[in-house]
N, C-alpha and C positions, 0 to 999 in steps of 0.2 A: 915306809910308802903307806899313804894314807888311804884309808878305804874310799871305794867310790860312793857318791852321793845316792842314796836313795830314790828310786823313780818316783815322782809325783804321780798318782792315779787321781784322774779326775773323775769323780763321781758322777753318775748318770741321772739326770733329775728324775724324781719319782712325783707320783699324783701327791703325795704327802708333802714333798720338799717344796713342789710348786705352790700347794695351797699356804706353806708357812712364807714363801717368798711374796704371795698376793697379800697376806696380812699384814706384812712388813710394809708392802705398798701402800696399805689403807691408812696405817698408822702413821707413816711418811706423809701423808694427805694428799696420795694420788689415789682419789676415788673415783674418777671417771664416772660412769652413768650408775655407778649402783644406787645413789640415793634416788635416782628417778625412778628405776625398776621398782625398787622397794616401796616406792609411793605409789606407783601405778599399780602394783598388786594390792597393796592394802586399801587403795580408793575402789577397786574393781570388787573386794571383798566386802567392802562395806556397803558399796551401794546394790550388791547382789543380794546381801541379807538383807536390806531396808526394802528393796523394791524387786524380788526374785520374780515376778510375773512378767515386768516390764524391761527391766535393766538387760536381764538375760537372754532376751528372746531374740530370734535369728534376724528379724527385722531391725531393732535397736542395733544389731551389732553390725550389720551392712550400714545402717544411716550413720554410726558412729564414722565409719571411713569415709564415708561420702563426704559429711560434714566437716571432717578435720584435714583432707587431701590438699586442698588449697593453702591451708597455714601451713602445714608439713613442708609442701613444695617450696613455699616461699622461704622458710626458715633454712630449708637446704641451701638456698641461695645467699641467704645471709651469714652462713657459717663462714664462706669463703672470705667475706669481710670481717666479721669477727675475728677471725683468727690472725689478722692483721693488726687488731685492738682497735680498728675502724669502725663506724657504723653507716649504715645506709637507712635513712628514715623516710626517702622517697620510693621504696621497694613496693609497698603496697600499691600507690597509684601509679608508678611503673608498668605494673601489671593490669592495672584497671585500663590505661591508655593503649595498651597493647592489645588488650581485649576488644577496646573500643575500634582500633584499627581493622582488626580480623571482622568485627561485625559491620564497618562502614563498608569494606571492601567487599565482603563475603554476601551480605544481606544488601546494603543499599546501592550498590553498582554490580551485582550479579557475577563477581569474579568466582573462577574456579576455586576448589578448597584448598589445594596446594599451594598456589601463589598469594591466597588470602593469609594463610598459615605463615607463610616467608615472611610476609610483610608484618605481621604481628611480632616475631620473633625478632626481625630486624629492629623494629623499634625499640625493644627493649635493649638490644646489643649497643646500638647506636646512643640511648641515653646512659647506659653503664659507662660506655666509653667517654661522654663528654664529664661525666662525674670523675671519672679516673684522672682525665688530663686537668680539670682544676684541681684536685686534691694532690696527685704527684708531680705534676710539672708547676702548676701555680704556686701551689703548696697553703691554701685556703683547706681550713681544718673541716673532716667530712661532716662534722655535726653541722656545720653552717650550710655548706654545700646543698646538702641533702634535706635540710629543713628548706631551705629555699624552693628546692624543687617540689617538695612535698604540696607546697602551697601552689606553686606554678603548674605543676602536672595537674591539679585538680583543675585548673583553669583550662589546660590543655583538654582535659577531658571533656568537661564541659561544652567546650567549643566544637566538639566534635558529635556529640551525642544530643546536644539542646541542653538548654537549662531545664532540669527536671525531667528529661525525654527518657526514653530506652531505645535501644535497638535491639529487636527480638533475634534470635539465632533459631533458625529453622533446619539447618544444615544437620541429616542424622547423625554423621560422623561425630560432628562437634559434641550436640546434644547427649550422645551415649557415652562420650568421655566420662562424664561423672556421674551417669544417672543409669547407665546400661549394665548388663552382666553377662560375663563368659558364658558358654555353653558347658554341661557339667564335664565332657570331658576335655573341654581346653581347660577348665580350673585344675583339675587332676594331673594333666600334663605340665602345665606350669609349677604346682607344688613339686612334682617328681624333680623337674631342673633345678627348682631352687636347693632342693635337698641335694640333689649331685652336684651342683654347682659348689655349694657350700663346703662339701665333704672333699670334693676334688680339689679345690682352692687350698683348704687347710692343710691338706695332706702334702701338696706341692711347696707349701711354704715349710712344713716341717722338713720334708726332703731337702730342701735349697739350703737351709739352715745346717742340716747335719755334713751336707757336701762342701759347705764352707769352714767347716770345724768351730760352730757356733752351737750354743745350748740350745736344746729343741725340747719340746714338751714330749712325754712318752706318748707310745701308741695308745695304750689304754685310756689315757685322757682324751685323746682324738676321737676314741670310739664313744666313749661318754657322752662329749660334747655333741658329735653328730647325730648320736642315737637321741639324744635330748631334743636337740634342734628338728628331726625328723617328726618325732611324735607332736611337737607344738604345730608345725606345719600342716601335718594330717589332720590335726584336731580342729584347725582353724579352716582349712578346705572343706573337710566333712561336714563343718557346722554351716559353712555357707554355701553348701550344695542344696542343704534343706530346703523344702517349701517355707515362705516366710510371709507370703501375700495374705493379708486380712480375709481375701475372697478369691482363693485360688479359682474358681469356676468364672469369674469375669477376666481376670489376669494371675497369670503364674509369674511368681517373684522366686529365682532360685539361680545359684550359680554365682561363682567369685566375682565381684565387681570390676568392670573395667581399669577403674581406677587403679586398682592393685597393679596391673600389669606396669603402669606408669610409674609407680612408686618403686617398684621392683627393679626397674632399668634403671630409673635415677640413682637408686642407693648403690647399685653395682657399676655402674659406669662412674658416679662422682666420687665413690669411696676408692675406686681404683685410682682415678688421677691423683686424688689427696694423697694416697700411701704409697703409690707405685711409680709417680714419675718424678722425673726431677725438677720440673715444675712446682709439683706438690710439696715436695721436702722445700723447696726455696720458700712457699707461703708459710710453713711453720716456723723457719729460720728466721724470716724477716718478724714474725710475730713475736718470736722469743727475744729477738734483740737485733732491731733493724740496721743498727751500727755497726755491727758484728758482720752482719750478712753482706752489707755494702763492702766492708775492707776484704770480705772473702771474695770480692768479684762477681756477687749477684745483683742484675741490674733491678735495683729496688723498685724504682719508679715503673718499670715496666710490668712488674708482676702486680702492684697494686691497681694500676689500669686496668690489667686482665682479670683481676679480681674483682673491680667493681662490674665491668662486662659480664663476667660469668654469673655475678648476682642478679643483675638485670634481667639477662637473658632467661634465668630459670623463674624470675619474678614474671615473666611473660606468660612462661607455662602456668603458673600457679593461677594468672588472671584469666587465662583460658578454661581453667577448672572451675574458677569462681562464676565466670558466665554461664558456663556448660551447667553448673548445678541448678540455675535460675532460670535458664533457658533464654537468657538474656544480658545485655550489657547496660547497668543501670549507672547514676551518679555513686552509689556505694560499693560497685565492683571494686574490690581492692581498698576500698575505703571502710569506714567507721573503726571498728577496734582491730581489722585483720593483721596489719603490721604489728601492734603491741602483743597481738596473740602469737606471732611468729619468734618475734624476739624472743617472749617467755618461752615459746616450745624449746627454742635454741638452748637457751640459757637453764631451764630446768633440765633438759636431757644431758646436759654436763659441759657445754661449751663455754669456754672461760670470756667475759668480756673484757678481758686484760691482755687477748691475743695468746696463741702460741699453743693453746689446748682446745680441741674439739672434732669431732667425726660427723660423718653425714647420717650415720644412724643414730646421733643425738637429735635431729629433728624429728624423727620418727617418733621416738621415744616420749619426748618433751610433748609433740605434737598429740600423741594420744592421751597424755596426762592432763594437758589442757582440754581437750574434748570429751574425757571422761568427767572432768569437774562439772562442765557444761550442762553434760547431758544429764549427768545425775542429778543434778542440784533441780533442773526442771522437773525431772519426773517425781521430784520430793516436794514440788511444788514450791519451791523455794524462789522468791523474786529475784529480778537481775541485780539489784544494788548486792544481796548477798554472795551471788554467782562473781560478782565483779569484785568483790572484798576478799573473796576466798581465793581467786586467782591470783590477785595480787599480793595476797601472803604466801602463796606458795612460790610466786617468782622471786619476792624480797627473800624468803627460806634458801633457795637454790642460790641466789647471788652471796649471801652470808655463807653456805656452805664453800662455794667458790674462793670468796675471800680467805677463809679460814684454812682451806686445804692448801692454797697457796702460801700463805704463812708457815703454815708446817712443812711443807715442800722445801722451803727455804732453810727452816731451823734443820732441816734432816740433811742437808745438802742436795736433796733431788731436785732443786729448781734449776 
């Protein structure tokens, strides 16, 4: 009679084993947002050393957030399309047309705030629906469709606001979206909620994985990550709560900018939609292999349409923020280099141009990288030509990292 086989004892993951697994992922090409995070830290250190009296000031820190907010939000919308391996070149002017509709109804026709905001948002949604129909139903490449709308929407925008004209925004709520600041107590309340939300959501994910018998990170690692996150949030809120006005007697400027609330809400909601819903999983599946997704029963055409609708709706919000920043809607709202910077922010943050890989937080990280480059170069008195060349070089580097990581992932069997 043979002896019974020894029981297999499954080792519980430790901080060291998880660290080794993470290094293995990096070697296999799954680098995620790490290059962007390291680049952001390096840029902040360099500019802080070269311009410590201006770059690290409270006023400049708050301005960085306001200047990059519209690009970040636009990049969040583009991530939905990029995950499919598609592109939306018209997203910038979609935001501009949506902002123009807001200005037209709110300022020119005296509509109440809520209907005006609704019209602006629905304008973006409708544009996305039209793009999705042409791409998913008719089969026109997204590059061609959105390039045509990139040109056409400029004309629509000029038709609304007039050639070379502007529509002023005088509504206090709209103006304060990207210019106002929260009361000190509200900023700290937001910080506490963000810390508790992060800690609770990650804890529930760990317990959920353990309940299903899956490998989960040890509690010690959860404590370390939650503690580090809390320290970072407290530092940011504390820094923004300090007086940053050059002349406090004339006008006091302190408190977390209002736009931070919008960014936090979008990151949480959109991140949940992508990571926790079946629709979000379908988006990743289509981006990874559209034919396999179709054979598994996923309605590929409908998912593509809804992704373009999501992109354009979020672009409308970005247009509102851009218009709020300048207190007006002009031909440059959503135009100029806004789209290019948003695409660059998404790619620099870690979203793949080939589809199937990316997160909403990539837009925030990449947007900060782009904003820090532009802001730091200006403080160093560098001309626009240098700023564009450096930003383009960083984008090219990010695209190269993406291509190399995909090749390594395929070679290691992780793709």
